[in-house]
N, C-alpha and C positions, 0 to 999 in steps of 0.2 A: 758204632756197632749196630744199633737199631735206626740211625738217623738224626736228625736234626734235633727232633723234639724229645725223647726218650734216652735219657743219659745215665753212666755208671757214675760214682762217686768222682772218680778223676776227673771224669768230661765234665761233670757239672761244676765241679771247684774251677775248671779252666774257663767255662762258659761264665760263670759270675765272677771270677776274677779274686776267690775266696782261697783260705786255706784249708787244710784237713781240719783243723783244730777247731776253725768254726763251723765247717760242716757238721762235725760231731756235736757241737753246742746246739746249734739248729735243731739237729736230730731230737737231740733231749728236750728240745723246746717245743715239740710236737711237730715240724716241718714233715709233709706227706712223702709216703715213698710207696714202693711196691717190692714184694718178693716172691717168688715163685713158691718157696717152700722156706718153713722156719730155718733160720741159719744160714740161707743161702745169701748171695750178693743182692744188696738194694738197688733198685732202679727209679730215677726220678724223671718227672714230665716237667720238661723245662717251663712251658707255660703256668703250670699248676704251680710249681715252686714261686716262681716271680711274683704270681698272684698272691699266694700264701705271705711271701715276705712284704710286700706292699700291706696285706691287712694286717700283719703283726707289729707294723710301725717303723719297718727298716725301707730307708730309702738309698739309692743308688748316685752318689756322687763320682769318686773314681773309684771306690769299693763299696758294697753294702755296709752299710752300719746303722746303729738306732740311736 
């Protein structure tokens, strides 16, 4: 929808190889996202998410894990 770097939740899960359950757990843990208005869809910057995951202590082997 937005290109390679700005993704919706489904695209982010596919890009990172994670489940939606893990995505919601990461959001509750403080993962950054953008919304155009309260209650609307969340969008994610892929590079910012990868940077946040590494700083939060996650490593990517075959999947992201802590």
